[in-house]
GUPA-452612 format. One record per residue: residue number from 1; x, y negated, z of N, C-alpha, C in turn. Coordinates in steps of 0.02 Angstrom, whole numbers. Last residue first. Layout:
R  pos    n_c1    n_c2    n_c3   ca_c1   ca_c2   ca_c3    c_c1    c_c2    c_c3
R  NUM       X       Y       Z       X       Y       Z       X       Y       Z
...
***
This chain:
R  pos    n_c1    n_c2    n_c3   ca_c1   ca_c2   ca_c3    c_c1    c_c2    c_c3
R  247    -561  -12635   -6320    -611  -12606   -6284    -663  -12641   -6291
R  246    -454  -12707   -6391    -490  -12667   -6435    -562  -12639   -6392
R  245    -378  -12754   -6296    -423  -12813   -6328    -462  -12765   -6375
R  244    -317  -12636   -6236    -359  -12680   -6197    -403  -12728   -6233
R  243    -228  -12620   -6348    -290  -12560   -6332    -333  -12607   -6287
R  242    -153  -12726   -6341    -187  -12715   -6396    -241  -12667   -6387
R  241     -86  -12707   -6210    -123  -12763   -6228    -171  -12761   -6283
R  240      -9  -12597   -6244     -64  -12588   -6196    -112  -12652   -6198
R  239      85  -12644   -6340      34  -12596   -6352     -29  -12588   -6304
R  238     144  -12743   -6261     112  -12763   -6323      62  -12715   -6338
R  237     209  -12660   -6161     151  -12706   -6151     121  -12731   -6208
R  236     308  -12603   -6255     246  -12555   -6228     200  -12594   -6197
R  235     381  -12703   -6296     336  -12663   -6348     281  -12629   -6319
R  234     448  -12736   -6174     399  -12791   -6200     350  -12746   -6247
R  233     477  -12608   -6067     491  -12638   -6118     427  -12681   -6149
R  232     459  -12616   -5891     427  -12588   -5947     452  -12635   -6015
R  231     517  -12569   -5727     533  -12603   -5796     486  -12567   -5842
R  230     381  -12522   -5617     460  -12528   -5641     454  -12563   -5698
R  229     233  -12476   -5653     267  -12474   -5595     332  -12465   -5617
R  228      76  -12548   -5702     145  -12527   -5730     201  -12533   -5681
R  227     -83  -12527   -5698     -23  -12546   -5666      31  -12503   -5697
R  226    -233  -12598   -5784    -173  -12553   -5789    -113  -12579   -5735
R  225    -327  -12695   -5776    -332  -12648   -5731    -287  -12582   -5744
R  224    -231  -12816   -5826    -294  -12814   -5806    -298  -12746   -5763
R  223     -88  -12760   -5779    -115  -12790   -5849    -187  -12774   -5841
R  222      43  -12786   -5670     -31  -12758   -5668     -57  -12797   -5727
R  221     195  -12720   -5632     147  -12760   -5676      88  -12736   -5665
R  220     338  -12734   -5531     271  -12701   -5540     230  -12748   -5581
R  219     518  -12727   -5527     450  -12761   -5547     393  -12711   -5553
R  218     504  -12662   -5378     496  -12723   -5417     530  -12710   -5483
R  217     423  -12552   -5258     482  -12583   -5300     457  -12630   -5359
R  216     302  -12522   -5204     365  -12508   -5164     418  -12533   -5194
R  215     140  -12534   -5186     191  -12562   -5224     253  -12563   -5181
R  214       4  -12507   -5138      62  -12447   -5145     114  -12469   -5178
R  213     -86  -12602   -5112     -83  -12572   -5185     -26  -12521   -5190
R  212     -49  -12631   -4992    -120  -12611   -5007    -121  -12572   -5067
R  211      69  -12683   -5003      54  -12626   -4968      -7  -12598   -4984
R  210      28  -12801   -5082      75  -12753   -5113      74  -12692   -5073
R  209     -44  -12873   -4988     -71  -12855   -5061     -27  -12785   -5087
R  208      66  -12903   -4909       4  -12862   -4879     -29  -12834   -4938
R  207     152  -12975   -4978     166  -12915   -4952     118  -12873   -4935
R  206      66  -13091   -5010      91  -13052   -5066     104  -12988   -5042
R  205      51  -13131   -4872      -7  -13108   -4915      17  -13082   -4970
R  204     180  -13172   -4851     145  -13118   -4812      84  -13089   -4854
R  203     196  -13281   -4936     249  -13218   -4941     212  -13159   -4912
R  202     102  -13366   -4875      89  -13346   -4939     134  -13284   -4958
R  201     147  -13383   -4750      81  -13345   -4753      81  -13322   -4827
R  200     277  -13444   -4762     275  -13377   -4726     205  -13343   -4751
R  199     217  -13569   -4807     267  -13528   -4848     264  -13451   -4831
R  198     159  -13612   -4700     117  -13600   -4771     153  -13554   -4813
R  197     244  -13616   -4600     187  -13576   -4593     166  -13564   -4663
R  196     405  -13654   -4656     335  -13688   -4644     301  -13618   -4630
R  195     537  -13647   -4719     513  -13619   -4661     447  -13624   -4619
R  194     540  -13744   -4834     548  -13660   -4835     521  -13628   -4772
R  193     530  -13870   -4798     465  -13837   -4814     465  -13768   -4809
R  192     654  -13926   -4802     622  -13929   -4744     557  -13887   -4746
R  191     687  -13901   -4940     720  -13858   -4882     677  -13865   -4821
R  190     602  -13995   -4998     599  -13927   -5011     618  -13885   -4957
R  189     661  -14117   -4951     590  -14102   -4940     580  -14017   -4935
R  188     791  -14105   -5004     780  -14113   -4923     702  -14087   -4907
R  187     775  -14109   -5139     804  -14044   -5099     790  -14052   -5028
R  186     670  -14153   -5247     691  -14175   -5178     708  -14111   -5137
R  185     756  -14117   -5404     700  -14109   -5357     722  -14142   -5291
R  184     843  -14101   -5510     815  -14164   -5502     760  -14157   -5446
R  183     913  -13989   -5527     845  -14000   -5562     820  -14056   -5555
R  182    1021  -14018   -5448    1025  -14013   -5525     956  -14006   -5562
R  181     960  -14002   -5328     985  -14066   -5343    1006  -14071   -5422
R  180     917  -13873   -5310     877  -13925   -5316     896  -13988   -5341
R  179    1041  -13816   -5316     991  -13810   -5377     950  -13861   -5373
R  178    1093  -13852   -5186    1129  -13882   -5257    1088  -13874   -5313
R  177    1010  -13793   -5114    1003  -13866   -5106    1037  -13890   -5174
R  176    1049  -13668   -5143     984  -13679   -5165     977  -13752   -5167
R  175    1170  -13652   -5095    1162  -13656   -5178    1094  -13674   -5196
R  174    1141  -13672   -4959    1185  -13728   -4993    1172  -13727   -5068
R  173    1073  -13557   -4932    1041  -13635   -4927    1071  -13675   -4959
R  172    1112  -13446   -5051    1119  -13471   -4993    1080  -13533   -4989
R  171    1139  -13306   -5158    1081  -13350   -5140    1084  -13374   -5065
R  170    1276  -13285   -5255    1245  -13272   -5192    1188  -13327   -5178
R  169    1233  -13278   -5438    1287  -13295   -5388    1241  -13269   -5323
R  168    1158  -13277   -5551    1198  -13211   -5538    1246  -13213   -5480
R  167    1005  -13330   -5625    1057  -13334   -5575    1095  -13274   -5553
R  166     894  -13303   -5683     947  -13305   -5731    1008  -13309   -5677
R  165     790  -13324   -5589     795  -13260   -5624     855  -13254   -5674
R  164     814  -13461   -5557     834  -13399   -5507     837  -13331   -5538
R  163     777  -13521   -5674     845  -13524   -5651     865  -13464   -5600
R  162     631  -13495   -5672     665  -13475   -5725     751  -13471   -5717
R  161     595  -13561   -5537     596  -13476   -5551     640  -13457   -5604
R  160     621  -13681   -5569     662  -13650   -5515     655  -13583   -5525
R  159     528  -13707   -5656     596  -13720   -5676     646  -13689   -5627
R  158     411  -13681   -5596     435  -13641   -5660     507  -13650   -5664
R  157     407  -13775   -5496     414  -13706   -5481     445  -13662   -5546
R  156     394  -13887   -5574     455  -13884   -5537     462  -13800   -5523
R  155     257  -13850   -5616     312  -13868   -5675     386  -13860   -5641
R  154     188  -13850   -5507     204  -13792   -5544     256  -13795   -5592
R  153     258  -13948   -5358     198  -13920   -5417     228  -13877   -5455
R  152     324  -13998   -5253     328  -14023   -5324     290  -14007   -5376
R  151     292  -13921   -5140     313  -13980   -5139     311  -14019   -5195
R  150     257  -13798   -5178     210  -13834   -5138     230  -13910   -5130
R  149     355  -13756   -5267     285  -13767   -5282     240  -13809   -5235
R  148     456  -13755   -5163     455  -13794   -5220     400  -13816   -5253
R  147     409  -13651   -5082     426  -13715   -5053     426  -13776   -5107
R  146     431  -13542   -5177     365  -13565   -5150     356  -13629   -5121
R  145     572  -13542   -5186     543  -13553   -5243     458  -13584   -5220
R  144     617  -13532   -5058     643  -13591   -5095     589  -13602   -5155
R  143     565  -13407   -5018     549  -13455   -4989     563  -13515   -5027
R  142     640  -13331   -5130     563  -13336   -5128     543  -13387   -5088
R  141     775  -13342   -5067     753  -13365   -5148     672  -13375   -5145
R  140     758  -13285   -4957     777  -13354   -4951     761  -13383   -5020
R  139     719  -13152   -4985     676  -13188   -4947     695  -13269   -4962
R  138     843  -13118   -5051     780  -13109   -5089     728  -13160   -5056
R  137     935  -13114   -4946     943  -13173   -5011     878  -13170   -5048
R  136     885  -13014   -4871     876  -13095   -4841     884  -13137   -4906
R  135     809  -12885   -4960     854  -12913   -4916     840  -12996   -4907
R  134     718  -12853   -5066     777  -12834   -5072     832  -12867   -5027
R  133     593  -12902   -5073     589  -12842   -5037     665  -12817   -5030
R  132     479  -13030   -5099     558  -13016   -5086     556  -12957   -5044
R  131     378  -13064   -5217     391  -13012   -5177     448  -12999   -5154
R  130     273  -13175   -5289     323  -13175   -5246     333  -13121   -5198
R  129     189  -13151   -5427     187  -13138   -5351     256  -13130   -5324
R  128     131  -13244   -5566     190  -13213   -5523     171  -13209   -5453
R  127      32  -13223   -5709      34  -13234   -5632      95  -13209   -5606
R  126     -23  -13264   -5858      37  -13236   -5827      39  -13270   -5759
R  125    -125  -13245   -5994    -117  -13284   -5933     -70  -13238   -5894
R  124    -116  -13260   -6172     -96  -13204   -6113     -95  -13263   -6047
R  123    -113  -13313   -6294    -181  -13301   -6255    -167  -13253   -6208
R  122      -6  -13318   -6379     -29  -13376   -6340     -95  -13367   -6305
R  121     125  -13234   -6387      60  -13226   -6391      31  -13268   -6343
R  120     263  -13264   -6396     236  -13236   -6454     147  -13223   -6450
R  119     285  -13316   -6272     300  -13352   -6322     261  -13329   -6389
R  118     264  -13203   -6190     220  -13261   -6175     225  -13308   -6238
R  117     370  -13117   -6239     299  -13099   -6253     251  -13151   -6242
R  116     484  -13193   -6198     462  -13181   -6273     402  -13160   -6278
R  115     458  -13174   -6054     447  -13248   -6088     441  -13240   -6157
R  114     475  -13039   -6048     408  -13070   -6036     402  -13142   -6063
R  113     601  -13031   -6083     551  -12995   -6122     489  -13025   -6111
R  112     670  -13083   -5978     672  -13125   -6049     626  -13085   -6092
R  111     618  -13013   -5862     606  -13085   -5864     612  -13114   -5939
R  110     672  -12881   -5863     604  -12889   -5885     589  -12968   -5903
R  109     796  -12916   -5798     794  -12881   -5868     724  -12888   -5908
R  108     757  -12952   -5680     798  -13003   -5732     796  -12969   -5799
R  107     705  -12843   -5635     658  -12901   -5639     696  -12942   -5687
R  106     812  -12754   -5629     757  -12748   -5689     713  -12800   -5687
R  105     874  -12828   -5518     906  -12822   -5579     867  -12803   -5644
R  104     812  -12924   -5407     808  -12859   -5433     826  -12870   -5504
R  103     822  -13049   -5338     879  -12995   -5335     870  -12936   -5365
R  102     703  -13095   -5342     749  -13138   -5375     805  -13089   -5376
R  101     559  -12991   -5385     618  -13008   -5328     668  -13030   -5375
R  100     381  -12973   -5407     443  -12980   -5430     500  -13003   -5376
R   99     240  -12927   -5486     274  -12931   -5429     348  -12924   -5433
R   98     138  -12993   -5614     205  -12969   -5592     215  -12973   -5520
R   97       3  -12992   -5712      23  -13009   -5643      87  -12977   -5630
R   96     -83  -13049   -5857     -28  -13003   -5827      -6  -13035   -5761
R   95    -243  -13049   -5928    -198  -13074   -5878    -147  -13024   -5858
R   94    -315  -13101   -6076    -277  -13048   -6040    -233  -13072   -5998
R   93    -354  -13214   -6133    -404  -13166   -6127    -377  -13103   -6097
R   92    -309  -13378   -6039    -310  -13322   -6089    -352  -13261   -6077
R   91    -314  -13496   -5984    -376  -13468   -6002    -369  -13418   -6052
R   90    -181  -13519   -5950    -230  -13507   -5900    -291  -13485   -5913
R   89     -49  -13459   -6037    -120  -13494   -6054    -159  -13465   -5993
R   88      90  -13454   -5946      56  -13448   -6001       2  -13480   -6023
R   87      51  -13458   -5774      76  -13487   -5821      53  -13454   -5879
R   86      26  -13490   -5603      -7  -13464   -5658      20  -13493   -5715
R   85      83  -13435   -5443     103  -13479   -5509      56  -13447   -5556
R   84     -28  -13414   -5306      18  -13389   -5354      40  -13441   -5409
R   83    -134  -13463   -5236     -76  -13485   -5215     -15  -13466   -5263
R   82    -266  -13417   -5275    -256  -13486   -5270    -196  -13514   -5255
R   81    -297  -13290   -5324    -271  -13302   -5240    -257  -13370   -5229
R   80    -345  -13208   -5424    -384  -13272   -5410    -355  -13300   -5337
R   79    -298  -13095   -5455    -306  -13134   -5508    -329  -13209   -5482
R   78    -269  -13008   -5337    -234  -13009   -5387    -233  -13080   -5453
R   77    -385  -13031   -5260    -321  -13051   -5245    -269  -13048   -5286
R   76    -483  -12979   -5357    -483  -13043   -5345    -417  -13077   -5308
R   75    -444  -12835   -5370    -446  -12881   -5419    -441  -12967   -5404
R   74    -436  -12736   -5289    -394  -12793   -5266    -396  -12844   -5328
R   73    -505  -12634   -5370    -526  -12649   -5295    -489  -12719   -5267
R   72    -434  -12624   -5481    -513  -12650   -5487    -526  -12677   -5403
R   71    -319  -12579   -5443    -317  -12649   -5482    -391  -12667   -5478
R   70    -359  -12457   -5383    -325  -12507   -5343    -326  -12574   -5375
R   69    -400  -12389   -5493    -450  -12395   -5438    -423  -12458   -5404
R   68    -284  -12376   -5575    -344  -12420   -5599    -389  -12423   -5539
R   67    -212  -12290   -5479    -193  -12356   -5499    -244  -12407   -5523
R   66    -290  -12178   -5506    -279  -12208   -5440    -260  -12278   -5431
R   65    -267  -12138   -5628    -334  -12161   -5597    -340  -12200   -5537
R   64    -136  -12122   -5623    -158  -12176   -5665    -222  -12193   -5647
R   63    -120  -12020   -5548     -94  -12070   -5528    -117  -12135   -5562
R   62    -206  -11921   -5621    -218  -11931   -5557    -187  -12002   -5532
R   61    -109  -11900   -5727    -173  -11941   -5735    -209  -11953   -5679
R   60      -9  -11846   -5662      -1  -11900   -5705     -60  -11940   -5701
R   59     -58  -11731   -5618     -31  -11776   -5574     -26  -11843   -5604
R   58     -89  -11668   -5742    -142  -11681   -5701    -116  -11728   -5651
R   57      43  -11652   -5787       0  -11692   -5827     -56  -11713   -5781
R   56      97  -11566   -5694     118  -11623   -5700      75  -11678   -5733
R   55      14  -11451   -5735       4  -11477   -5666      34  -11560   -5660
R   54      64  -11423   -5866      -9  -11430   -5842     -16  -11476   -5781
R   53     195  -11393   -5827     177  -11456   -5876     107  -11472   -5868
R   52     181  -11274   -5754     220  -11341   -5725     189  -11404   -5770
R   51     129  -11191   -5859      95  -11208   -5794     117  -11275   -5760
R   50     243  -11188   -5949     178  -11217   -5965     133  -11242   -5902
R   49     341  -11126   -5863     344  -11195   -5896     281  -11235   -5912
R   48     270  -11000   -5846     279  -11051   -5790     296  -11112   -5809
R   47     269  -10958   -5966     209  -10971   -5943     215  -11024   -5874
R   46     405  -10904   -5998     383  -10972   -6024     318  -10998   -5992
R   45     408  -10783   -5940     425  -10830   -5896     410  -10905   -5930
R   44     361  -10630   -5957     345  -10697   -5994     362  -10756   -5960
R   43     424  -10548   -5869     408  -10533   -5939     398  -10585   -5970
R   42     417  -10612   -5750     477  -10597   -5774     473  -10580   -5841
R   41     278  -10623   -5744     305  -10683   -5748     384  -10673   -5766
R   40     235  -10483   -5732     213  -10514   -5776     261  -10586   -5792
R   39     309  -10454   -5600     327  -10414   -5671     299  -10451   -5729
R   38     229  -10527   -5523     307  -10536   -5526     333  -10513   -5585
R   37     102  -10471   -5535     115  -10543   -5549     178  -10550   -5572
R   36     131  -10352   -5467     108  -10350   -5551     120  -10425   -5575
R   35     174  -10372   -5346     222  -10342   -5392     208  -10352   -5465
R   34      52  -10423   -5296     109  -10467   -5303     163  -10437   -5360
R   33     -21  -10296   -5303     -37  -10365   -5338      16  -10402   -5344
R   32      54  -10222   -5213      41  -10198   -5280      29  -10264   -5328
R   31      38  -10304   -5092     102  -10287   -5124      88  -10255   -5199
R   30    -106  -10294   -5086     -74  -10358   -5093      -3  -10344   -5118
R   29    -119  -10145   -5062    -151  -10180   -5130    -116  -10239   -5126
R   28     -58  -10132   -4947     -27  -10102   -5002     -60  -10127   -5069
R   27    -126  -10211   -4851     -57  -10227   -4863     -26  -10188   -4940
R   26    -288  -10235   -4924    -241  -10208   -4884    -169  -10222   -4895
R   25    -357  -10397   -4942    -331  -10345   -4967    -292  -10304   -4916
R   24    -415  -10519   -4893    -447  -10460   -4887    -421  -10398   -4905
R   23    -319  -10609   -4932    -320  -10591   -4864    -358  -10530   -4859
R   22    -354  -10616   -5069    -292  -10591   -5056    -285  -10563   -4980
R   21    -471  -10685   -5058    -480  -10630   -5092    -405  -10580   -5070
R   20    -436  -10813   -4998    -479  -10766   -4963    -474  -10697   -4985
R   19    -359  -10857   -5118    -327  -10847   -5045    -361  -10803   -5011
R   18    -469  -10871   -5204    -410  -10820   -5219    -365  -10804   -5153
R   17    -532  -10982   -5151    -557  -10916   -5153    -509  -10853   -5173
R   16    -435  -11079   -5161    -456  -11051   -5086    -489  -10982   -5100
R   15    -311  -11059   -5290    -368  -11067   -5265    -391  -11046   -5193
R   14    -196  -10995   -5331    -188  -11047   -5283    -259  -11075   -5266
R   13    -239  -10907   -5431    -201  -10889   -5375    -198  -10939   -5318
R   12    -281  -10982   -5533    -332  -10949   -5489    -303  -10934   -5424
R   11    -172  -11021   -5609    -208  -11073   -5561    -261  -11041   -5513
R   10    -155  -10903   -5662    -108  -10924   -5619    -138  -10974   -5575
R    9    -262  -10877   -5755    -240  -10841   -5703    -207  -10858   -5644
R    8    -257  -10996   -5828    -311  -10980   -5786    -297  -10937   -5737
R    7    -121  -10955   -5889    -132  -11017   -5851    -202  -11012   -5803
R    6    -156  -10822   -5961    -120  -10832   -5911    -121  -10893   -5860
R    5    -238  -10824   -6065    -272  -10811   -6002    -224  -10830   -5954
R    4    -150  -10871   -6174    -224  -10904   -6165    -256  -10893   -6098
R    3     -45  -10790   -6168     -40  -10855   -6131    -103  -10895   -6128
R    2    -105  -10621   -6128     -82  -10673   -6164     -81  -10736   -6130
R    1     -38  -10482   -6043     -78  -10536   -6030     -60  -10588   -6082
***
């Protein structure tokens, strides 16, 4: 049997029709059939690698299609939630959304590349989704950042966000108070806002959206209808953006 016919043959074995046909065989016919298949695979084992490769590619394409459907389904929550920080060019032709956690090492690595991308491309709209999933310090940092935005506005949020993305120490209320003082913000007002229902609701809304979109790790990026799960180098984002602009 040639490789040309081997893959359809193997895939047919897993189909419902093939299963019914096998059940209709006698024990002797079934044993002979299985022996023939086994002998073929032992004689030409490379076909298994090819079959597995085809199956993996099918799974990959199915995941991409599912992610595109999720991005389209939740586009309004992603791009127009009215509470997330919007940076870059608010009128840009391409929107990037990042679900991030201040304690995530890969988020910190991506941060410098995203900043460079925004500096190089003045037509990108960038949205930050606070998505603290790595413990109490992550939650504390996000509460502080969101509270800063509510108390002092987007510019203050951006300053806090940038500092927290580069911060390497423990995140405590004391260190956040000190950070507010260094940035010449109203530390007392921000700390008072951190446990407010408004802050709680914003973070909860981001978490609910992430759950609906099957986001279990950070960073996760959404570029228009493309989802990128995990750290992605800037050059890969540049390529995706170029393709989207050509569509």
